[in-house]
CHARMM-style PDB file with segment names, atoms N, HN, CA, C and O in Angstrom:
ATOM      1  N   MET     1       0.853  -1.212  -0.015  1.00  0.00      PROA
ATOM      2  CA  MET     1      -0.001   0.003   0.002  1.00  0.00      PROA
ATOM      3  C   MET     1       0.897   1.225  -0.012  1.00  0.00      PROA
ATOM      4  O   MET     1       1.312   1.693   1.047  1.00  0.00      PROA
ATOM      5  N   ASN     2       1.195   1.734  -1.149  1.00  0.00      PROA
ATOM      6  HN  ASN     2       0.857   1.354  -2.010  1.00  0.00      PROA
ATOM      7  CA  ASN     2       2.089   2.875  -1.310  1.00  0.00      PROA
ATOM      8  C   ASN     2       1.317   4.125  -1.713  1.00  0.00      PROA
ATOM      9  O   ASN     2       1.804   4.933  -2.504  1.00  0.00      PROA
ATOM     10  N   ASP     3       0.110   4.283  -1.167  1.00  0.00      PROA
ATOM     11  HN  ASP     3      -0.286   3.626  -0.524  1.00  0.00      PROA
ATOM     12  CA  ASP     3      -0.753   5.389  -1.542  1.00  0.00      PROA
ATOM     13  C   ASP     3      -0.795   6.456  -0.408  1.00  0.00      PROA
ATOM     14  O   ASP     3      -1.800   7.142  -0.219  1.00  0.00      PROA
ATOM     15  N   ARG     4       0.296   6.563   0.310  1.00  0.00      PROA
ATOM     16  HN  ARG     4       1.112   6.006   0.156  1.00  0.00      PROA
ATOM     17  CA  ARG     4       0.274   7.532   1.421  1.00  0.00      PROA
ATOM     18  C   ARG     4       0.758   8.900   0.976  1.00  0.00      PROA
ATOM     19  O   ARG     4       1.424   9.049  -0.048  1.00  0.00      PROA
ATOM     20  N   TRP     5       0.407   9.883   1.771  1.00  0.00      PROA
ATOM     21  HN  TRP     5      -0.134   9.762   2.603  1.00  0.00      PROA
ATOM     22  CA  TRP     5       0.804  11.269   1.533  1.00  0.00      PROA
ATOM     23  C   TRP     5       2.282  11.455   1.880  1.00  0.00      PROA
ATOM     24  O   TRP     5       2.736  10.979   2.920  1.00  0.00      PROA
ATOM     25  N   LEU     6       3.036  12.144   1.017  1.00  0.00      PROA
ATOM     26  HN  LEU     6       2.667  12.530   0.172  1.00  0.00      PROA
ATOM     27  CA  LEU     6       4.428  12.424   1.267  1.00  0.00      PROA
ATOM     28  C   LEU     6       4.624  13.858   1.732  1.00  0.00      PROA
ATOM     29  O   LEU     6       3.862  14.756   1.373  1.00  0.00      PROA
ATOM     30  N   SER     7       5.655  14.052   2.532  1.00  0.00      PROA
ATOM     31  HN  SER     7       6.274  13.322   2.823  1.00  0.00      PROA
ATOM     32  CA  SER     7       5.997  15.373   3.029  1.00  0.00      PROA
ATOM     33  C   SER     7       6.878  16.093   2.001  1.00  0.00      PROA
ATOM     34  O   SER     7       7.238  15.513   0.976  1.00  0.00      PROA
ATOM     35  N   VAL     8       7.216  17.323   2.268  1.00  0.00      PROA
ATOM     36  HN  VAL     8       6.924  17.795   3.101  1.00  0.00      PROA
ATOM     37  CA  VAL     8       8.102  18.070   1.378  1.00  0.00      PROA
ATOM     38  C   VAL     8       9.473  17.389   1.259  1.00  0.00      PROA
ATOM     39  O   VAL     8      10.035  17.277   0.170  1.00  0.00      PROA
ATOM     40  N   VAL     9       9.980  16.950   2.376  1.00  0.00      PROA
ATOM     41  HN  VAL     9       9.523  17.041   3.261  1.00  0.00      PROA
ATOM     42  CA  VAL     9      11.299  16.271   2.389  1.00  0.00      PROA
ATOM     43  C   VAL     9      11.210  14.971   1.590  1.00  0.00      PROA
ATOM     44  O   VAL     9      12.130  14.667   0.831  1.00  0.00      PROA
ATOM     45  N   GLU    10      10.152  14.208   1.733  1.00  0.00      PROA
ATOM     46  HN  GLU    10       9.405  14.455   2.349  1.00  0.00      PROA
ATOM     47  CA  GLU    10      10.014  12.936   1.057  1.00  0.00      PROA
ATOM     48  C   GLU    10       9.852  13.125  -0.437  1.00  0.00      PROA
ATOM     49  O   GLU    10      10.463  12.387  -1.210  1.00  0.00      PROA
ATOM     50  N   ILE    11       9.051  14.087  -0.872  1.00  0.00      PROA
ATOM     51  HN  ILE    11       8.555  14.686  -0.244  1.00  0.00      PROA
ATOM     52  CA  ILE    11       8.809  14.353  -2.316  1.00  0.00      PROA
ATOM     53  C   ILE    11      10.076  14.900  -2.926  1.00  0.00      PROA
ATOM     54  O   ILE    11      10.388  14.586  -4.074  1.00  0.00      PROA
ATOM     55  N   SER    12      10.822  15.719  -2.184  1.00  0.00      PROA
ATOM     56  HN  SER    12      10.568  15.975  -1.251  1.00  0.00      PROA
ATOM     57  CA  SER    12      12.088  16.244  -2.719  1.00  0.00      PROA
ATOM     58  C   SER    12      13.087  15.104  -2.950  1.00  0.00      PROA
ATOM     59  O   SER    12      13.805  15.101  -3.950  1.00  0.00      PROA
ATOM     60  N   GLU    13      13.134  14.125  -2.013  1.00  0.00      PROA
ATOM     61  HN  GLU    13      12.551  14.127  -1.201  1.00  0.00      PROA
ATOM     62  CA  GLU    13      14.016  12.976  -2.205  1.00  0.00      PROA
ATOM     63  C   GLU    13      13.520  12.088  -3.353  1.00  0.00      PROA
ATOM     64  O   GLU    13      14.320  11.540  -4.112  1.00  0.00      PROA
ATOM     65  N   TYR    14      12.215  11.953  -3.469  1.00  0.00      PROA
ATOM     66  HN  TYR    14      11.565  12.398  -2.853  1.00  0.00      PROA
ATOM     67  CA  TYR    14      11.604  11.129  -4.501  1.00  0.00      PROA
ATOM     68  C   TYR    14      11.970  11.684  -5.908  1.00  0.00      PROA
ATOM     69  O   TYR    14      12.283  10.931  -6.831  1.00  0.00      PROA
ATOM     70  N   LEU    15      11.916  13.025  -6.027  1.00  0.00      PROA
ATOM     71  HN  LEU    15      11.662  13.636  -5.278  1.00  0.00      PROA
ATOM     72  CA  LEU    15      12.195  13.678  -7.316  1.00  0.00      PROA
ATOM     73  C   LEU    15      13.657  13.990  -7.492  1.00  0.00      PROA
ATOM     74  O   LEU    15      14.069  14.286  -8.614  1.00  0.00      PROA
ATOM     75  N   GLY    16      14.452  13.945  -6.476  1.00  0.00      PROA
ATOM     76  HN  GLY    16      14.118  13.705  -5.565  1.00  0.00      PROA
ATOM     77  CA  GLY    16      15.862  14.287  -6.565  1.00  0.00      PROA
ATOM     78  C   GLY    16      16.125  15.735  -6.695  1.00  0.00      PROA
ATOM     79  O   GLY    16      17.043  16.145  -7.406  1.00  0.00      PROA
ATOM     80  N   ILE    17      15.309  16.560  -5.996  1.00  0.00      PROA
ATOM     81  HN  ILE    17      14.564  16.227  -5.418  1.00  0.00      PROA
ATOM     82  CA  ILE    17      15.466  18.009  -6.060  1.00  0.00      PROA
ATOM     83  C   ILE    17      15.535  18.539  -4.606  1.00  0.00      PROA
ATOM     84  O   ILE    17      15.323  17.787  -3.655  1.00  0.00      PROA
ATOM     85  N   THR    18      15.829  19.816  -4.459  1.00  0.00      PROA
ATOM     86  HN  THR    18      16.001  20.426  -5.231  1.00  0.00      PROA
ATOM     87  CA  THR    18      15.888  20.404  -3.107  1.00  0.00      PROA
ATOM     88  C   THR    18      14.536  20.740  -2.612  1.00  0.00      PROA
ATOM     89  O   THR    18      13.586  20.844  -3.388  1.00  0.00      PROA
ATOM     90  N   ARG    19      14.429  20.915  -1.296  1.00  0.00      PROA
ATOM     91  HN  ARG    19      15.201  20.830  -0.666  1.00  0.00      PROA
ATOM     92  CA  ARG    19      13.143  21.335  -0.693  1.00  0.00      PROA
ATOM     93  C   ARG    19      12.751  22.710  -1.238  1.00  0.00      PROA
ATOM     94  O   ARG    19      11.573  22.959  -1.492  1.00  0.00      PROA
ATOM     95  N   ASP    20      13.714  23.592  -1.417  1.00  0.00      PROA
ATOM     96  HN  ASP    20      14.671  23.390  -1.211  1.00  0.00      PROA
ATOM     97  CA  ASP    20      13.379  24.915  -1.980  1.00  0.00      PROA
ATOM     98  C   ASP    20      12.758  24.809  -3.337  1.00  0.00      PROA
ATOM     99  O   ASP    20      11.829  25.550  -3.661  1.00  0.00      PROA
ATOM    100  N   SER    21      13.269  23.875  -4.157  1.00  0.00      PROA
ATOM    101  HN  SER    21      14.024  23.274  -3.894  1.00  0.00      PROA
ATOM    102  CA  SER    21      12.668  23.671  -5.486  1.00  0.00      PROA
ATOM    103  C   SER    21      11.230  23.208  -5.392  1.00  0.00      PROA
ATOM    104  O   SER    21      10.378  23.627  -6.176  1.00  0.00      PROA
ATOM    105  N   VAL    22      10.964  22.335  -4.422  1.00  0.00      PROA
ATOM    106  HN  VAL    22      11.657  21.995  -3.786  1.00  0.00      PROA
ATOM    107  CA  VAL    22       9.589  21.878  -4.232  1.00  0.00      PROA
ATOM    108  C   VAL    22       8.663  23.055  -3.969  1.00  0.00      PROA
ATOM    109  O   VAL    22       7.615  23.171  -4.604  1.00  0.00      PROA
ATOM    110  N   TYR    23       9.030  23.919  -3.051  1.00  0.00      PROA
ATOM    111  HN  TYR    23       9.882  23.824  -2.534  1.00  0.00      PROA
ATOM    112  CA  TYR    23       8.166  25.084  -2.745  1.00  0.00      PROA
ATOM    113  C   TYR    23       8.058  25.998  -3.968  1.00  0.00      PROA
ATOM    114  O   TYR    23       6.986  26.540  -4.240  1.00  0.00      PROA
ATOM    115  N   LYS    24       9.162  26.175  -4.710  1.00  0.00      PROA
ATOM    116  HN  LYS    24      10.032  25.735  -4.489  1.00  0.00      PROA
ATOM    117  CA  LYS    24       9.126  27.026  -5.918  1.00  0.00      PROA
ATOM    118  C   LYS    24       8.220  26.413  -6.967  1.00  0.00      PROA
ATOM    119  O   LYS    24       7.447  27.119  -7.615  1.00  0.00      PROA
ATOM    120  N   TRP    25       8.311  25.075  -7.141  1.00  0.00      PROA
ATOM    121  HN  TRP    25       8.939  24.502  -6.615  1.00  0.00      PROA
ATOM    122  CA  TRP    25       7.447  24.449  -8.191  1.00  0.00      PROA
ATOM    123  C   TRP    25       5.973  24.488  -7.792  1.00  0.00      PROA
ATOM    124  O   TRP    25       5.114  24.598  -8.666  1.00  0.00      PROA
ATOM    125  N   VAL    26       5.655  24.401  -6.502  1.00  0.00      PROA
ATOM    126  HN  VAL    26       6.354  24.311  -5.792  1.00  0.00      PROA
ATOM    127  CA  VAL    26       4.249  24.478  -6.049  1.00  0.00      PROA
ATOM    128  C   VAL    26       3.752  25.929  -6.362  1.00  0.00      PROA
ATOM    129  O   VAL    26       2.675  26.111  -6.929  1.00  0.00      PROA
ATOM    130  N   LYS    27       4.542  26.921  -5.989  1.00  0.00      PROA
ATOM    131  HN  LYS    27       5.417  26.773  -5.528  1.00  0.00      PROA
ATOM    132  CA  LYS    27       4.086  28.308  -6.153  1.00  0.00      PROA
ATOM    133  C   LYS    27       4.114  28.774  -7.598  1.00  0.00      PROA
ATOM    134  O   LYS    27       3.157  29.405  -8.048  1.00  0.00      PROA
ATOM    135  N   GLN    28       5.171  28.489  -8.339  1.00  0.00      PROA
ATOM    136  HN  GLN    28       5.948  27.977  -7.973  1.00  0.00      PROA
ATOM    137  CA  GLN    28       5.359  29.083  -9.661  1.00  0.00      PROA
ATOM    138  C   GLN    28       4.914  28.215 -10.806  1.00  0.00      PROA
ATOM    139  O   GLN    28       4.572  28.722 -11.875  1.00  0.00      PROA
ATOM    140  N   LYS    29       4.911  26.889 -10.599  1.00  0.00      PROA
ATOM    141  HN  LYS    29       5.189  26.478  -9.731  1.00  0.00      PROA
ATOM    142  CA  LYS    29       4.645  25.972 -11.729  1.00  0.00      PROA
ATOM    143  C   LYS    29       3.409  25.144 -11.560  1.00  0.00      PROA
ATOM    144  O   LYS    29       3.056  24.365 -12.446  1.00  0.00      PROA
ATOM    145  N   GLY    30       2.718  25.299 -10.402  1.00  0.00      PROA
ATOM    146  HN  GLY    30       3.005  25.931  -9.682  1.00  0.00      PROA
ATOM    147  CA  GLY    30       1.467  24.579 -10.181  1.00  0.00      PROA
ATOM    148  C   GLY    30       1.635  23.116  -9.887  1.00  0.00      PROA
ATOM    149  O   GLY    30       0.773  22.306 -10.229  1.00  0.00      PROA
ATOM    150  N   MET    31       2.748  22.762  -9.249  1.00  0.00      PROA
ATOM    151  HN  MET    31       3.447  23.420  -8.972  1.00  0.00      PROA
ATOM    152  CA  MET    31       2.933  21.360  -8.853  1.00  0.00      PROA
ATOM    153  C   MET    31       1.811  20.912  -7.920  1.00  0.00      PROA
ATOM    154  O   MET    31       1.530  21.628  -6.959  1.00  0.00      PROA
ATOM    155  N   PRO    32       1.165  19.795  -8.136  1.00  0.00      PROA
ATOM    156  CA  PRO    32       0.043  19.405  -7.337  1.00  0.00      PROA
ATOM    157  C   PRO    32       0.480  19.107  -5.856  1.00  0.00      PROA
ATOM    158  O   PRO    32       1.323  18.255  -5.575  1.00  0.00      PROA
ATOM    159  N   ALA    33      -0.159  19.872  -4.958  1.00  0.00      PROA
ATOM    160  HN  ALA    33      -0.844  20.564  -5.186  1.00  0.00      PROA
ATOM    161  CA  ALA    33       0.132  19.748  -3.540  1.00  0.00      PROA
ATOM    162  C   ALA    33      -1.133  20.069  -2.778  1.00  0.00      PROA
ATOM    163  O   ALA    33      -2.050  20.720  -3.279  1.00  0.00      PROA
ATOM    164  N   HSD    34      -1.146  19.583  -1.536  1.00  0.00      PROA
ATOM    165  HN  HSD    34      -0.401  19.055  -1.130  1.00  0.00      PROA
ATOM    166  CA  HSD    34      -2.306  19.805  -0.688  1.00  0.00      PROA
ATOM    167  C   HSD    34      -1.791  20.360   0.633  1.00  0.00      PROA
ATOM    168  O   HSD    34      -0.850  19.820   1.216  1.00  0.00      PROA
ATOM    169  N   ARG    35      -2.412  21.445   1.106  1.00  0.00      PROA
ATOM    170  HN  ARG    35      -3.176  21.884   0.633  1.00  0.00      PROA
ATOM    171  CA  ARG    35      -1.940  22.058   2.319  1.00  0.00      PROA
ATOM    172  C   ARG    35      -2.828  21.621   3.470  1.00  0.00      PROA
ATOM    173  O   ARG    35      -4.054  21.718   3.408  1.00  0.00      PROA
ATOM    174  N   LEU    36      -2.200  21.153   4.489  1.00  0.00      PROA
ATOM    175  HN  LEU    36      -1.205  21.074   4.540  1.00  0.00      PROA
ATOM    176  CA  LEU    36      -2.873  20.741   5.718  1.00  0.00      PROA
ATOM    177  C   LEU    36      -2.306  21.583   6.862  1.00  0.00      PROA
ATOM    178  O   LEU    36      -1.290  21.224   7.457  1.00  0.00      PROA
ATOM    179  N   GLY    37      -2.960  22.693   7.165  1.00  0.00      PROA
ATOM    180  HN  GLY    37      -3.785  22.984   6.682  1.00  0.00      PROA
ATOM    181  CA  GLY    37      -2.426  23.608   8.171  1.00  0.00      PROA
ATOM    182  C   GLY    37      -1.148  24.256   7.622  1.00  0.00      PROA
ATOM    183  O   GLY    37      -1.170  24.944   6.602  1.00  0.00      PROA
ATOM    184  N   LYS    38      -0.060  24.020   8.313  1.00  0.00      PROA
ATOM    185  HN  LYS    38      -0.043  23.461   9.141  1.00  0.00      PROA
ATOM    186  CA  LYS    38       1.243  24.571   7.850  1.00  0.00      PROA
ATOM    187  C   LYS    38       2.001  23.591   6.953  1.00  0.00      PROA
ATOM    188  O   LYS    38       3.022  23.950   6.368  1.00  0.00      PROA
ATOM    189  N   LEU    39       1.508  22.357   6.844  1.00  0.00      PROA
ATOM    190  HN  LEU    39       0.678  22.065   7.319  1.00  0.00      PROA
ATOM    191  CA  LEU    39       2.228  21.323   6.140  1.00  0.00      PROA
ATOM    192  C   LEU    39       1.733  21.176   4.730  1.00  0.00      PROA
ATOM    193  O   LEU    39       0.539  21.310   4.464  1.00  0.00      PROA
ATOM    194  N   TRP    40       2.674  20.891   3.798  1.00  0.00      PROA
ATOM    195  HN  TRP    40       3.644  20.781   4.015  1.00  0.00      PROA
ATOM    196  CA  TRP    40       2.335  20.538   2.427  1.00  0.00      PROA
ATOM    197  C   TRP    40       2.462  19.026   2.306  1.00  0.00      PROA
ATOM    198  O   TRP    40       3.419  18.429   2.799  1.00  0.00      PROA
ATOM    199  N   LYS    41       1.466  18.402   1.629  1.00  0.00      PROA
ATOM    200  HN  LYS    41       0.688  18.887   1.228  1.00  0.00      PROA
ATOM    201  CA  LYS    41       1.500  16.961   1.391  1.00  0.00      PROA
ATOM    202  C   LYS    41       1.302  16.668  -0.114  1.00  0.00      PROA
ATOM    203  O   LYS    41       0.654  17.430  -0.831  1.00  0.00      PROA
ATOM    204  N   PHE    42       1.866  15.571  -0.551  1.00  0.00      PROA
ATOM    205  HN  PHE    42       2.392  14.952   0.031  1.00  0.00      PROA
ATOM    206  CA  PHE    42       1.895  15.247  -1.946  1.00  0.00      PROA
ATOM    207  C   PHE    42       1.529  13.809  -2.188  1.00  0.00      PROA
ATOM    208  O   PHE    42       1.856  12.945  -1.375  1.00  0.00      PROA
ATOM    209  N   LYS    43       0.846  13.523  -3.307  1.00  0.00      PROA
ATOM    210  HN  LYS    43       0.581  14.225  -3.968  1.00  0.00      PROA
ATOM    211  CA  LYS    43       0.573  12.201  -3.756  1.00  0.00      PROA
ATOM    212  C   LYS    43       1.486  11.890  -4.929  1.00  0.00      PROA
ATOM    213  O   LYS    43       1.508  12.663  -5.887  1.00  0.00      PROA
ATOM    214  N   THR    44       2.222  10.824  -4.904  1.00  0.00      PROA
ATOM    215  HN  THR    44       2.204  10.196  -4.126  1.00  0.00      PROA
ATOM    216  CA  THR    44       3.181  10.531  -5.966  1.00  0.00      PROA
ATOM    217  C   THR    44       2.479  10.356  -7.300  1.00  0.00      PROA
ATOM    218  O   THR    44       3.036  10.764  -8.319  1.00  0.00      PROA
ATOM    219  N   ASP    45       1.298   9.779  -7.353  1.00  0.00      PROA
ATOM    220  HN  ASP    45       0.845   9.448  -6.526  1.00  0.00      PROA
ATOM    221  CA  ASP    45       0.645   9.578  -8.657  1.00  0.00      PROA
ATOM    222  C   ASP    45       0.271  10.939  -9.291  1.00  0.00      PROA
ATOM    223  O   ASP    45       0.359  11.099 -10.508  1.00  0.00      PROA
ATOM    224  N   GLU    46      -0.142  11.906  -8.464  1.00  0.00      PROA
ATOM    225  HN  GLU    46      -0.214  11.776  -7.475  1.00  0.00      PROA
ATOM    226  CA  GLU    46      -0.434  13.249  -9.020  1.00  0.00      PROA
ATOM    227  C   GLU    46       0.801  13.947  -9.496  1.00  0.00      PROA
ATOM    228  O   GLU    46       0.799  14.566 -10.559  1.00  0.00      PROA
ATOM    229  N   VAL    47       1.857  13.858  -8.726  1.00  0.00      PROA
ATOM    230  HN  VAL    47       1.858  13.355  -7.862  1.00  0.00      PROA
ATOM    231  CA  VAL    47       3.173  14.490  -9.092  1.00  0.00      PROA
ATOM    232  C   VAL    47       3.735  13.842 -10.331  1.00  0.00      PROA
ATOM    233  O   VAL    47       4.227  14.533 -11.223  1.00  0.00      PROA
ATOM    234  N   ASP    48       3.670  12.512 -10.405  1.00  0.00      PROA
ATOM    235  HN  ASP    48       3.270  11.951  -9.680  1.00  0.00      PROA
ATOM    236  CA  ASP    48       4.185  11.789 -11.560  1.00  0.00      PROA
ATOM    237  C   ASP    48       3.456  12.202 -12.853  1.00  0.00      PROA
ATOM    238  O   ASP    48       4.082  12.415 -13.891  1.00  0.00      PROA
ATOM    239  N   LEU    49       2.119  12.308 -12.762  1.00  0.00      PROA
ATOM    240  HN  LEU    49       1.611  12.134 -11.918  1.00  0.00      PROA
ATOM    241  CA  LEU    49       1.348  12.738 -13.922  1.00  0.00      PROA
ATOM    242  C   LEU    49       1.695  14.149 -14.341  1.00  0.00      PROA
ATOM    243  O   LEU    49       1.865  14.425 -15.528  1.00  0.00      PROA
ATOM    244  N   TRP    50       1.802  15.043 -13.378  1.00  0.00      PROA
ATOM    245  HN  TRP    50       1.664  14.819 -12.413  1.00  0.00      PROA
ATOM    246  CA  TRP    50       2.199  16.448 -13.615  1.00  0.00      PROA
ATOM    247  C   TRP    50       3.554  16.524 -14.265  1.00  0.00      PROA
ATOM    248  O   TRP    50       3.756  17.329 -15.175  1.00  0.00      PROA
ATOM    249  N   MET    51       4.498  15.704 -13.822  1.00  0.00      PROA
ATOM    250  HN  MET    51       4.334  15.051 -13.082  1.00  0.00      PROA
ATOM    251  CA  MET    51       5.868  15.699 -14.420  1.00  0.00      PROA
ATOM    252  C   MET    51       5.777  15.168 -15.854  1.00  0.00      PROA
ATOM    253  O   MET    51       6.380  15.747 -16.757  1.00  0.00      PROA
ATOM    254  N   ARG    52       5.047  14.096 -16.076  1.00  0.00      PROA
ATOM    255  HN  ARG    52       4.557  13.625 -15.342  1.00  0.00      PROA
ATOM    256  CA  ARG    52       4.941  13.514 -17.441  1.00  0.00      PROA
ATOM    257  C   ARG    52       4.299  14.506 -18.421  1.00  0.00      PROA
ATOM    258  O   ARG    52       4.621  14.509 -19.609  1.00  0.00      PROA
ATOM    259  N   GLU    53       3.385  15.349 -17.910  1.00  0.00      PROA
ATOM    260  HN  GLU    53       3.123  15.346 -16.945  1.00  0.00      PROA
ATOM    261  CA  GLU    53       2.766  16.342 -18.782  1.00  0.00      PROA
ATOM    262  C   GLU    53       3.635  17.579 -18.963  1.00  0.00      PROA
ATOM    263  O   GLU    53       3.215  18.537 -19.613  1.00  0.00      PROA
ATOM    264  N   GLY    54       4.837  17.572 -18.400  1.00  0.00      PROA
ATOM    265  HN  GLY    54       5.178  16.794 -17.873  1.00  0.00      PROA
ATOM    266  CA  GLY    54       5.770  18.701 -18.570  1.00  0.00      PROA
ATOM    267  C   GLY    54       5.630  19.815 -17.588  1.00  0.00      PROA
ATOM    268  O   GLY    54       6.079  20.929 -17.856  1.00  0.00      PROA
ATOM    269  N   GLY    55       5.022  19.557 -16.453  1.00  0.00      PROA
ATOM    270  HN  GLY    55       4.658  18.652 -16.236  1.00  0.00      PROA
ATOM    271  CA  GLY    55       4.781  20.598 -15.463  1.00  0.00      PROA
ATOM    272  C   GLY    55       6.024  21.264 -14.919  1.00  0.00      PROA
ATOM    273  O   GLY    55       5.986  22.432 -14.534  1.00  0.00      PROA
ATOM    274  N   ALA    56       7.103  20.552 -14.884  1.00  0.00      PROA
ATOM    275  HN  ALA    56       7.135  19.602 -15.197  1.00  0.00      PROA
ATOM    276  CA  ALA    56       8.348  21.111 -14.306  1.00  0.00      PROA
ATOM    277  C   ALA    56       9.237  21.757 -15.358  1.00  0.00      PROA
ATOM    278  O   ALA    56      10.262  22.341 -15.006  1.00  0.00      PROA
ATOM    279  N   ASN    57       8.879  21.672 -16.648  1.00  0.00      PROA
ATOM    280  HN  ASN    57       8.046  21.197 -16.934  1.00  0.00      PROA
ATOM    281  CA  ASN    57       9.673  22.253 -17.688  1.00  0.00      PROA
ATOM    282  C   ASN    57       9.741  23.756 -17.591  1.00  0.00      PROA
ATOM    283  O   ASN    57       8.707  24.424 -17.555  1.00  0.00      PROA
ATOM    284  N   GLU    58      10.933  24.297 -17.547  1.00  0.00      PROA
ATOM    285  HN  GLU    58      11.773  23.755 -17.575  1.00  0.00      PROA
ATOM    286  CA  GLU    58      11.083  25.741 -17.469  1.00  0.00      PROA
ATOM    287  C   GLU    58      10.756  26.335 -18.863  1.00  0.00      PROA
ATOM    288  O   GLU    58      10.294  27.473 -18.949  1.00  0.00      PROA
ATOM    289  N   GLU    59      10.985  25.595 -19.916  1.00  0.00      PROA
ATOM    290  HN  GLU    59      11.360  24.670 -19.845  1.00  0.00      PROA
ATOM    291  CA  GLU    59      10.683  26.059 -21.248  1.00  0.00      PROA
ATOM    292  C   GLU    59       9.176  26.285 -21.444  1.00  0.00      PROA
ATOM    293  O   GLU    59       8.762  27.144 -22.222  1.00  0.00      PROA
ATOM    294  N   LYS    60       8.387  25.516 -20.741  1.00  0.00      PROA
ATOM    295  HN  LYS    60       8.723  24.818 -20.108  1.00  0.00      PROA
ATOM    296  CA  LYS    60       6.907  25.631 -20.865  1.00  0.00      PROA
ATOM    297  C   LYS    60       6.446  27.015 -20.467  1.00  0.00      PROA
ATOM    298  O   LYS    60       5.678  27.650 -21.191  1.00  0.00      PROA
ATOM    299  N   SER    61       6.920  27.501 -19.293  1.00  0.00      PROA
ATOM    300  HN  SER    61       7.543  26.986 -18.705  1.00  0.00      PROA
ATOM    301  CA  SER    61       6.479  28.839 -18.884  1.00  0.00      PROA
ATOM    302  C   SER    61       7.140  29.936 -19.732  1.00  0.00      PROA
ATOM    303  O   SER    61       6.534  30.983 -19.958  1.00  0.00      PROA
ATOM    304  N   GLU    62       8.335  29.716 -20.190  1.00  0.00      PROA
ATOM    305  HN  GLU    62       8.828  28.865 -20.006  1.00  0.00      PROA
ATOM    306  CA  GLU    62       8.999  30.698 -21.063  1.00  0.00      PROA
ATOM    307  C   GLU    62       8.294  30.780 -22.410  1.00  0.00      PROA
ATOM    308  O   GLU    62       8.148  31.870 -22.963  1.00  0.00      PROA
ATOM    309  N   THR    63       7.857  29.644 -22.946  1.00  0.00      PROA
ATOM    310  HN  THR    63       7.976  28.758 -22.497  1.00  0.00      PROA
ATOM    311  CA  THR    63       7.191  29.606 -24.227  1.00  0.00      PROA
ATOM    312  C   THR    63       5.859  30.346 -24.152  1.00  0.00      PROA
ATOM    313  O   THR    63       5.487  31.066 -25.078  1.00  0.00      PROA
ATOM    314  N   LYS    64       5.162  30.168 -23.066  1.00  0.00      PROA
ATOM    315  HN  LYS    64       5.464  29.583 -22.314  1.00  0.00      PROA
ATOM    316  CA  LYS    64       3.875  30.884 -22.877  1.00  0.00      PROA
ATOM    317  C   LYS    64       4.082  32.387 -22.928  1.00  0.00      PROA
ATOM    318  O   LYS    64       3.343  33.106 -23.601  1.00  0.00      PROA
ATOM    319  N   SER    65       5.104  32.858 -22.205  1.00  0.00      PROA
ATOM    320  HN  SER    65       5.704  32.274 -21.658  1.00  0.00      PROA
ATOM    321  CA  SER    65       5.315  34.303 -22.143  1.00  0.00      PROA
ATOM    322  C   SER    65       5.766  34.840 -23.493  1.00  0.00      PROA
ATOM    323  O   SER    65       5.422  35.964 -23.862  1.00  0.00      PROA
ATOM    324  N   LYS    66       6.562  34.014 -24.260  1.00  0.00      PROA
ATOM    325  HN  LYS    66       6.841  33.102 -23.961  1.00  0.00      PROA
ATOM    326  CA  LYS    66       7.032  34.461 -25.536  1.00  0.00      PROA
ATOM    327  C   LYS    66       5.895  34.514 -26.595  1.00  0.00      PROA
ATOM    328  O   LYS    66       5.879  35.380 -27.469  1.00  0.00      PROA
ATOM    329  N   THR    67       4.962  33.568 -26.482  1.00  0.00      PROA
ATOM    330  HN  THR    67       4.974  32.864 -25.772  1.00  0.00      PROA
ATOM    331  CA  THR    67       3.876  33.565 -27.449  1.00  0.00      PROA
ATOM    332  C   THR    67       2.864  34.685 -27.220  1.00  0.00      PROA
ATOM    333  O   THR    67       2.121  35.055 -28.130  1.00  0.00      PROA
ATOM    334  N   LYS    68       2.840  35.223 -25.999  1.00  0.00      PROA
ATOM    335  HN  LYS    68       3.444  34.922 -25.260  1.00  0.00      PROA
ATOM    336  CA  LYS    68       1.918  36.300 -25.695  1.00  0.00      PROA
ATOM    337  C   LYS    68       2.444  37.623 -26.179  1.00  0.00      PROA
ATOM    338  O   LYS    68       1.643  38.532 -26.395  1.00  0.00      PROA
ATOM    339  N   SER    69       3.760  37.798 -26.370  1.00  0.00      PROA
ATOM    340  HN  SER    69       4.411  37.059 -26.194  1.00  0.00      PROA
ATOM    341  CA  SER    69       4.309  39.079 -26.791  1.00  0.00      PROA
ATOM    342  C   SER    69       4.165  39.352 -28.236  1.00  0.00      PROA
ATOM    343  OT1 SER    69       4.592  40.405 -28.711  1.00  0.00      PROA
TER     344      SER     69
END
C-alpha cells in the first residue's frame, strides 16, 4: 500500500530536487500539492502525472510568455 501522503522532504528525495525547489514548483509551476495547516502533502501519482505532462519544464512557462508578446 504505497498510496500515502508524502512530506516536502520525502517528495524532494523522490524527485531528486531540493526542498526549496519543491516550494518554488508549487508556487510558480502549479505542482500538485495539498496544504494541511502549515504542512504541504503530496501524492506521488499526481506529481508523476504532472511531471509527465511537462509541469516542471522551465521552457513551458517561457514559451507561454514568448507567445503572448
